DOLUMGU-592527 format. One record per atom (N, C-alpha, C): x, y, z; residue in three letters. Coordinates in steps of 0.2 Angstrom, whole numbers, plus 5000, padded with zeros to 4 digits. Layout:
N
XYZALA
...
***
This chain:
238
500449945000MET
500050005000MET
500450065000MET
500350114995ALA
500750174995ALA
500550215001ALA
500950265003THR
500850305008THR
500650375006THR
500650395000ASP
500550464998ASP
499750474998ASP
499550535000ARG
498850545001ARG
498450554995ARG
497950524994LEU
497550524988LEU
496950574989LEU
496650564995ILE
495950604997ILE
496150635004ILE
495850695005ALA
495850725011ALA
495250765012ALA
494950745018LEU
494350785020LEU
494550825026LEU
494350895026ARG
494450935032ARG
493850975034ARG
493550955040GLY
493050995043GLY
492350985039GLY
492250925036VAL
491750915031VAL
491050905035VAL
490550955033THR
489950945036THR
489450935031THR
488850905032LYS
488350895028LYS
487650905031LYS
487250955029VAL
486650965032VAL
486050955027VAL
485550915029PHE
484950905025PHE
484350945028PHE
484050975023GLY
483451015026GLY
483651085029GLY
483151115031GLU
483251185034GLU
482851195040GLU
483051245044GLY
482651265050GLY
482551205055GLY
481951195057ASP
481851145062ASP
481951075060ASP
481851075053ALA
481851005050ALA
482550985048ALA
483051035049ALA
483751015047ALA
484050955051ALA
484450915047PHE
484750865050PHE
485550865048PHE
485950865053GLN
486650865051GLN
486950795051GLN
487050765045ALA
487250705044ALA
488050695045ALA
488450745044LEU
489150745045LEU
489250815049LEU
489750805054ARG
489750865059ARG
490550885060ARG
490850885054GLY
491550905054GLY
492050845054GLY
492050815048VAL
492450755047VAL
493150775044VAL
493650745047ASP
494350745045ASP
494550675043ASP
494750665037LEU
494950595035LEU
495450605029LEU
495950565030ASP
496450555024ASP
496450485022ASP
496450475015ILE
496450405012ILE
497050405008ILE
497550355009ALA
498150355005ALA
498050314999ALA
498450334994ARG
498350304987ARG
498550224988ARG
498150184985GLY
498250114986GLY
497950084992GLY
497650114996ASP
497350085003ASP
496750045001ASP
496550005005PHE
495949965005PHE
495649985012PHE
495150025012ALA
494850045018ALA
494150025019ALA
493949995024ALA
493249975026ALA
492950035030ALA
492350055029VAL
492050105032VAL
491450075036VAL
491450075042MET
490850045046MET
490550095051MET
489950075054GLY
489650115058GLY
488850095058GLY
488550115063PRO
487750105064PRO
487350145058PRO
486750125057SER
486350165053SER
486250235055SER
486350285051GLY
486250355053GLY
486950385055GLY
487450345055SER
488150375058SER
488450415053SER
488250425047GLY
488550465042GLY
488950435037GLY
489050365037LYS
489550335032LYS
489350335025LYS
488650325024SER
488450325017SER
488450395014SER
488350445018THR
488350515016THR
489050535014THR
489550515018MET
490250525017MET
490450495010MET
490250425009MET
490350395003MET
490150424997MET
489550454998ASN
489250494992ASN
489650554990ASN
489950584995ILE
490350644994ILE
491050624991ILE
491250564994LEU
491950544991LEU
491850524984LEU
491250494982GLY
491150474975GLY
490850534970GLY
490950594973CYS
490650654969CYS
489950644967CYS
489550614971LEU
488850604970LEU
488450664974LEU
488850694979ASP
488550744983ASP
489050794985ASP
488950854987THR
489450894989THR
489350914997THR
489850935000PRO
489850955007PRO
489451015008PRO
489151025014THR
488851095016THR
489451145017THR
489951115021ALA
490551155022ALA
491151115023ALA
491751135023GLY
492351105023GLY
492651095016GLY
493151055016THR
493551045010THR
493650975008THR
493650955002PHE
493750885000PHE
494250894994PHE
494850864995GLN
495350864991GLN
495450794988GLN
495450794981PHE
495650734978PHE
496250744973PHE
496750704974GLU
497350724969GLU
497550794970GLU
497450824976GLY
497650894977GLY
497150944974GLY
496650924971PHE
496150974969PHE
495550974973PHE
495251034974ASN
494751054979ASN
494051034975ASN
493850974977VAL
493250954973VAL
492550994975VAL
492551014981GLU
491951054982GLU
491851124978GLU
492351144975ARG
492351204971ARG
492151184964ARG
492151124962LEU
491951104955LEU
491251114954LEU
491051124947SER
490351124945SER
490051054945SER
489451054944ARG
489150984943ARG
489450944937ARG
489450974932ASP
489750944926ASP
490450924927ASP
490850964930GLU
491550954932GLU
491650894937GLU
491150884941ARG
491150834946ARG
490950764942ARG
490550774937ALA
490350714933ALA
490950684929ALA
491250734926LEU
491850714923LEU
492450684927LEU
492450704933LEU
492950674938LEU
492750604940LEU
492050604941ARG
491850534943ARG
491850484938ARG
491750504932ARG
491850464926ARG
492550434925ARG
493050484926LYS
493650464924LYS
494050424930LYS
493850444936TYR
494250414942TYR
493950364946TYR
493250364946PHE
492950324951PHE
492550264947PHE
492550204951GLY
492150154949GLY
491650134955GLY
491050114954PHE
490550104959PHE
490250034959PHE
490250004965VAL
489949934966VAL
489449934971VAL
488849914970PHE
488249914974PHE
488049854977PHE
487649854983GLN
487449794985GLN
486949754981GLN
486549794977GLY
486049764973GLY
486249754966GLY
486849754964PHE
487149734958PHE
487049794952PHE
486349814952ASN
486149864947ASN
486349844940ASN
486249784938LEU
486349764931LEU
485749774927LEU
485849784920LEU
485249784916LEU
485049714914LEU
484349704916ALA
484149634916ALA
484149594909ALA
484049634904ARG
483949604897ARG
484549604893ARG
485149624896THR
485749634892THR
486249584894THR
486749564890SER
487249514892SER
487749544897SER
488149504900ALA
488649524904ALA
489149574901ALA
489249554894LEU
489749604891LEU
489449674890LEU
488749674888GLU
488449734887GLU
488449774893GLU
488249744899ASN
488249774905ASN
488949814907ASN
489449774905VAL
490149804907VAL
490349854902VAL
490049854896GLU
490249904891GLU
489949974893GLU
489449974897LEU
489050034898LEU
489450094900LEU
489850094904PRO
490250154906PRO
490650184900PRO
490850134896LEU
491250154890LEU
490850184884LEU
490150164884LEU
489750194880LEU
489650264882LEU
489550284888TYR
489450354891TYR
490150394889TYR
490650354889ARG
491250394887ARG
491350404879ARG
490950374875GLY
490950384868GLY
491450334865GLY
491650284868GLU
492150234865GLU
491850204859GLU
492250184854LYS
491950154848LYS
491750074850LYS
491350044846PRO
491149974848PRO
491649924849PRO
492149924844ALA
492649874844ALA
493149884851ALA
493249944852ALA
493649964858ALA
493249944865ALA
492549954865ARG
492149944870ARG
492149864872ARG
492049824866ARG
492049754867ARG
492749724870ARG
493249754867GLN
493949734869GLN
494049744876GLN
493949804879LEU
494049824885LEU
493549784890LEU
492949774888ALA
492449744892ALA
492649664893ALA
492849634888MET
493049564888MET
493649564893MET
494149614892ALA
494749604897ALA
494449614904ALA
494049654906ALA
493749664912ALA
493449604915ALA
493049564910LEU
492649504912LEU
493249454914LEU
493749454910GLU
494249404911GLU
494649414917GLU
494649474919GLN
494949494926GLN
494549474932GLN
493949464931VAL
493549444936VAL
493349374936VAL
493649334931GLY
493449264930GLY
492849244926GLY
492549294922LEU
491949274919LEU
491949284912LEU
492449274908ALA
492549284901ALA
492049234898ALA
492049174900ARG
491649124897ARG
490849134898ARG
490649184902TRP
489949194903TRP
489749264900TRP
490149284895TRP
490049354892TRP
489349364889TRP
489049314886ASP
488449314883ASP
487849304887ASP
487949294894HIS
487449274898HIS
487049334901HIS
486449334902THR
486049384905THR
486049374913THR
485949434917PRO
485949424924PRO
485549364927PRO
484949354924ALA
484549294926ALA
484849224925ALA
485349224921GLU
485749164919GLU
486349154924GLU
486449204928LEU
487049204932LEU
486849194940LEU
487349174944SER
487149164951SER
487349234954SER
487149244960GLY
487249314964GLY
487949334964GLY
488349284965GLY
489049294965GLY
489349314958GLY
489149284953GLN
489349304946GLN
489049374944GLN
488449384946GLN
488149454945GLN
488549504948GLN
488849494954GLN
489249544957GLN
489949554954GLN
490149494951ARG
490749504948ARG
490649544941ARG
490149534938VAL
489949574932VAL
489949644934VAL
489649664940ALA
489549734942ALA
490249754944ALA
490749714946ILE
491449744948ILE
491749754941ILE
491649704936ALA
491949714930ALA
491749784927ALA
491149794927ARG
490849864925ARG
491149924928ARG
491349914935ALA
491649964939ALA
492349974937ALA
492749924935ILE
493449934934ILE
493649934926ILE
493149934922VAL
493249934915VAL
493550004912VAL
493450054916THR
493650114914THR
494350134918THR
494650074921GLN
495250084925GLN
495250144930GLN
494850134935PRO
494750194939PRO
495350194944PRO
495450254947THR
495950264953THR
495650234959THR
494950244960VAL
494650224966VAL
494050184965VAL
493950124968LEU
493350084968LEU
492950094974LEU
492350124974LEU
491850134979LEU
491350074980LEU
491350034985ALA
490949974985ALA
490449984991ALA
489849984990ASP
489349994995ASP
489049934997ASP
489249905003GLU
488949835005GLU
488949784999GLU
489549774996PRO
489649734990PRO
489449654991PRO
489449634998THR
489249564999THR
488649565003THR
488249615003GLY
487649615007GLY
487049565005GLY
487049554998ASN
486549504995ASN
486849434994ASN
487449424997LEU
487749354995LEU
487849315001LEU
487849245000ASP
488049205005ASP
488749205007ASP
488949165012THR
489649175014THR
490149155009THR
490049095006THR
490549075001THR
490649124995THR
490049154992ASN
490149204987ASN
490449274990ASN
490249284996SER
490549344999SER
491249345000SER
491549285002LEU
492249285003LEU
492649284996LEU
492249254991GLU
492549264984GLU
492649334981GLU
492049374983ILE
492049444981ILE
492649474985ILE
492649464991MET
493249504995MET
493949484992MET
494049424990GLN
494649404988GLN
494749434981GLN
494249444977LEU
494349484971LEU
494449554972LEU
494149584977LEU
494249654979LEU
495049664981LEU
495249614985THR
495949614987THR
496449614981THR
496249564977GLN
496749564971GLN
496749624967GLN
496149664966LEU
496149724962LEU
496549774966LEU
496449774973ASN
496849824977ASN
497549814976ASN
497749754975LYS
498549744974LYS
498749764967LYS
498349774962THR
498549804956THR
498549884956THR
498449914962GLY
498449984963GLY
497850024964GLY
497249984963ILE
496650024964ILE
496550034971ILE
496350094973THR
496150114980THR
495450094981THR
495350054986VAL
494650024987VAL
494350054994VAL
493750084993LEU
493350104999LEU
492750074999LEU
492650035005MET
492049995005MET
491650005012MET
491050015011VAL
490550015016VAL
490349945018VAL
490349925024THR
490149855026THR
489949855033THR
489449815035HIS
489249805042HIS
489549735045HIS
489949705040GLU
490149635042GLU
490849635044GLU
491049625050LEU
491749625053LEU
492149575049LEU
491849515047GLU
492249465043GLU
492449495036GLU
492049535033MET
492249565027MET
492749625028MET
492649665033ALA
493049715035ALA
493749695036ALA
493849635038ALA
494549605040ALA
494949605034ALA
494749605028PHE
495149605022PHE
495449675021PHE
495249725024ALA
495449795023ALA
496149805027ALA
496449855024HIS
497049875028HIS
496949925033HIS
496349965032THR
496150015036THR
495450015038THR
495250015044ILE
494550015046ILE
494350085049ILE
493850125046VAL
493650185048VAL
492950175051VAL
492850195057ARG
492250185061ARG
491850255062ARG
491250265059PHE
490850325060PHE
490350315066PHE
490250365069ARG
489750375074ARG
489450445075ARG
488850455074ASP
488550525075ASP
488850575071ASP
488950555065GLY
489150605060GLY
489950625060GLY
490350585064LEU
491050595065LEU
491450535064LEU
492050535063VAL
492550485063VAL
492650465070VAL
492450405072ALA
492550385079ALA
493250355080ALA
493450315075SER
494150285076SER
494350265069SER
495050265069ILE
495350235063ILE
495850185065ILE
495850125062ASP
496350075063ASP
496750065057ASP
497350065057HIS
497750065051HIS
498149995050HIS
498249975044ASP
498749915043ASP
498549855046ASP
497849845047LEU
497649785050LEU
497849715046LEU
497749725040ASN
497849665036ASN
498549645036ASN
499049695036ARG
499749675036ARG
499949645043ARG
499649675048ALA
499849645055ALA
499649575056ALA
499049565053ALA
498749495054ALA
498949445049ALA
499349475044GLY
499549425039GLY
498949415034GLY
498449455034GLY
497949445029GLY
497349415032GLY
496749415028ALA
496149395031ALA
496049315030ALA
496449295025MET
496349225024MET
496949185027MET
***
């Protein structure tokens, strides 16, 4: 894991609503994420972890405070500029897979490249390479209904990495999977992290968080604790 800083949050707050209905989801978060880290974000419901992940993924903006990515102040960017940043540097994996039901695994993986304006031949080549990377090249023509839950999540991960992102944001990526498939997905995320991708994962499961190098715990809109280099010290989760 590299030690140079990729992400820095300073005094980040997020308020939803106004007046008596206002709710402060984040109350002054300071957080650094190193390039190449694998960080698990944990905390009870309402602790602010999902709000923070939305800000980190440029899906939302802080009410106050600064968010630096690669040294740039993201909170100063326009909506279109944030969209370009998100498209270029971030990949997203969700608990619910979010695959298009009537399209093949290959077509699902191609989707981010379509938004980028890549030509069909280039899209197919890159998508097949991503499916190969997650061990699903043989299933390229299968629709989600023809795949297991674990395979569907692998397709979703291939879709997230097909653009070669700097950061992979995973929101409860094993939440809909059994133990065997969950461990396989975590091993895959570990392998991707070893290629240099920074992985930020929200999870409620300590067994899955054990794969991470860093565990960030949220409580009441603040970072309650940060534990570093757990995976190294324990010799890995497996």
